[in-house]
C-alpha positions as CSV (number, residue, x, y, z in Angstrom):
1,M,21.2,3.8,-43.1
2,T,22.5,3.4,-39.6
3,G,21.0,5.6,-36.9
4,G,19.6,7.9,-39.5
5,R,22.9,8.5,-41.2
6,R,24.5,6.9,-44.3
7,A,27.5,4.8,-43.5
8,D,29.9,7.2,-45.3
9,A,28.4,10.2,-43.5
10,R,29.0,8.4,-40.2
11,R,32.6,7.6,-41.2
12,N,33.2,11.2,-42.1
13,H,31.8,12.4,-38.8
14,D,34.0,10.0,-36.8
15,R,37.1,10.9,-38.9
16,I,36.5,14.7,-38.5
17,L,36.0,14.3,-34.8
18,A,39.2,12.2,-34.4
19,V,41.2,14.8,-36.3
20,A,39.5,17.6,-34.4
21,R,40.5,16.1,-31.0
22,D,44.2,16.1,-32.1
23,E,44.0,19.6,-33.6
24,V,42.3,21.1,-30.5
25,A,44.8,19.3,-28.2
26,A,47.6,20.8,-30.2
27,H,46.2,24.3,-31.0
28,G,43.3,24.8,-28.5
29,A,40.0,26.3,-29.4
30,A,41.6,28.2,-32.3
31,A,42.3,25.0,-34.2
32,S,41.9,25.6,-37.9
33,L,38.7,24.1,-39.3
34,E,40.3,24.1,-42.7
35,Q,43.2,22.1,-41.4
36,I,40.8,19.7,-39.7
37,A,39.0,19.2,-43.0
38,R,42.3,18.7,-44.9
39,V,43.7,16.1,-42.5
40,A,40.3,14.3,-42.3
41,G,40.3,14.2,-46.1
42,V,37.0,16.0,-46.5
43,G,35.9,19.4,-47.7
44,S,35.4,22.3,-45.2
45,A,31.7,22.2,-46.2
46,T,31.5,18.6,-44.9
47,V,33.0,19.7,-41.6
48,R,30.5,22.5,-41.3
49,R,27.6,20.2,-42.2
50,H,28.5,17.9,-39.3
51,F,29.5,20.7,-37.0
52,P,27.8,24.0,-38.0
53,T,29.7,26.1,-35.6
54,R,33.1,26.1,-33.9
55,G,31.3,25.7,-30.6
56,A,29.5,22.6,-31.8
57,L,32.8,21.1,-32.8
58,L,34.4,22.0,-29.4
59,E,31.4,20.5,-27.6
60,A,31.7,17.3,-29.5
61,V,35.5,17.1,-28.9
62,S,34.9,17.7,-25.2
63,H,32.0,15.3,-24.8
64,E,34.0,12.4,-23.2
65,R,35.8,14.7,-20.7
66,V,32.5,16.3,-19.8
67,E,30.9,12.9,-19.2
68,A,33.9,11.9,-17.0
69,L,33.5,15.1,-14.9
70,A,29.7,14.5,-14.6
71,A,30.4,11.0,-13.4
72,Y,32.9,12.3,-10.9
73,A,30.3,14.7,-9.5
74,R,27.7,11.9,-9.2
75,E,30.3,9.7,-7.4
76,A,31.3,12.6,-5.1
77,L,27.7,12.7,-3.7
78,D,28.7,9.8,-1.4
79,A,31.7,11.7,0.1
80,P,31.4,12.3,3.8
81,D,32.3,16.1,3.5
82,P,30.3,17.6,0.6
83,T,32.4,20.8,0.6
84,V,35.7,18.9,0.3
85,A,34.1,16.9,-2.4
86,L,33.0,20.0,-4.3
87,L,36.4,21.5,-4.0
88,A,38.0,18.3,-5.3
89,W,35.5,18.2,-8.2
90,T,36.4,21.9,-9.0
91,D,40.1,20.9,-9.0
92,E,39.3,18.2,-11.5
93,L,37.5,20.7,-13.7
94,V,40.5,23.0,-13.6
95,A,42.8,20.1,-14.5
96,Y,40.6,19.0,-17.4
97,C,40.2,22.6,-18.7
98,V,44.0,23.2,-18.6
99,V,44.9,19.8,-20.2
100,A,42.0,19.6,-22.7
101,R,42.6,23.0,-24.3
102,G,39.2,23.1,-26.0
103,L,37.1,22.3,-22.9
104,A,37.1,25.8,-21.3
105,P,36.0,27.4,-24.6
106,A,33.4,24.7,-25.0
107,L,32.0,25.5,-21.6
108,S,32.0,29.3,-22.1
109,G,29.1,31.2,-23.6
110,A,26.4,33.6,-22.8
111,D,23.9,30.8,-21.6
112,L,26.0,28.2,-19.9
113,V,23.2,25.9,-19.0
114,H,20.5,26.2,-21.6
115,G,22.4,26.8,-24.8
116,N,25.4,24.5,-24.3
117,S,25.2,20.8,-23.9
118,C,28.6,20.5,-22.2
119,A,27.8,23.0,-19.5
120,A,24.3,21.6,-19.2
121,S,25.6,18.1,-18.5
122,L,28.0,19.4,-16.0
123,G,25.5,21.7,-14.4
124,E,23.0,18.8,-14.1
125,A,25.5,16.5,-12.5
126,L,27.0,19.3,-10.3
127,D,23.7,20.6,-8.9
128,P,23.1,17.9,-6.2
129,L,26.8,18.1,-5.1
130,L,26.6,21.8,-4.8
131,A,23.2,21.6,-2.9
132,R,24.9,19.3,-0.4
133,A,27.7,21.7,0.1
134,V,25.3,24.6,0.6
135,R,23.2,22.6,3.1
136,A,26.5,21.7,5.0
137,G,27.3,25.5,5.2
138,G,30.4,25.0,3.1
139,V,29.5,27.5,0.3
140,T,27.2,30.4,0.0
141,A,23.5,29.6,-0.8
142,D,23.5,31.8,-3.9
143,L,26.3,29.9,-5.6
144,T,25.0,28.1,-8.7
145,A,26.5,25.5,-11.0
146,P,26.7,28.0,-13.9
147,D,28.4,30.5,-11.5
148,L,31.0,27.9,-10.5
149,I,31.6,26.8,-14.1
150,T,31.9,30.4,-15.2
151,V,34.5,31.2,-12.5
152,V,36.6,28.2,-13.3
153,V,36.4,28.7,-17.1
154,G,37.2,32.4,-16.8
155,I,40.2,31.8,-14.7
156,V,41.5,29.0,-16.9
157,L,41.1,31.1,-20.0
158,A,42.8,34.1,-18.3
159,V,45.9,32.0,-17.4
160,E,46.2,29.6,-20.4
161,H,49.3,31.3,-21.8
162,R,51.2,31.5,-18.5
163,P,54.2,29.2,-17.9
164,D,52.3,27.0,-15.5
165,P,48.6,27.4,-16.2
166,R,47.5,24.5,-14.0
167,A,49.2,25.9,-10.9
168,E,48.1,29.4,-11.6
169,A,44.5,28.4,-12.2
170,T,44.4,26.2,-9.1
171,R,45.8,29.0,-7.0
172,L,43.3,31.6,-8.4
173,V,40.3,29.2,-8.0
174,G,41.3,28.6,-4.4
175,L,41.5,32.3,-3.9
176,A,38.0,32.7,-5.4
177,F,36.7,30.1,-3.0
178,R,38.3,31.7,0.0
179,G,37.3,35.2,-1.1
180,V,39.6,38.2,-1.4
181,R,38.3,40.1,1.6
182,A,40.6,39.9,4.6
183,Q,39.1,38.3,7.6
184,P,38.4,40.7,10.5
185,T,41.0,40.6,13.2
186,G,38.9,42.2,15.8
187,V,41.0,45.4,15.7
188,E,39.2,48.5,14.5
189,D,40.8,51.1,12.3
């Protein structure tokens, strides 16, 4: 046994994950588990043994991208302007979620930090960057990493079928950051 798994079980796991990456890239979070099993050359029970839920499979497929985003957040801690760095990180999250069609669903869920390893990894890496932006006065003190992830994921999922989801998501996330309330002009009604 290697790492607690038989060699053939590990090969099955790796093959399922490779096929799942392709299927999720092509079909998004709705990729057929049966098709994944068929292409991987295993039974659907084998897929479910390795990935008991669709969410578990999406998290596994998204792991590398999540790690890259977490690394980006850690590197951004050295940026001179933490608010600009936070906005740039958020733009990267939007880009990844739009391109990696399974990432937004992998990050969604009722408990973004405690029940989801993708969101937990991002939240942990994002917290120090967000704290710097709060201390600098660039974002409101009640903004949390799960809040920010929820806003981005919600927007990405809402626009995923539009002609240019990246542009639309970027525009709407920018709007969310600026707020929708008009700035006072000094003129009373």
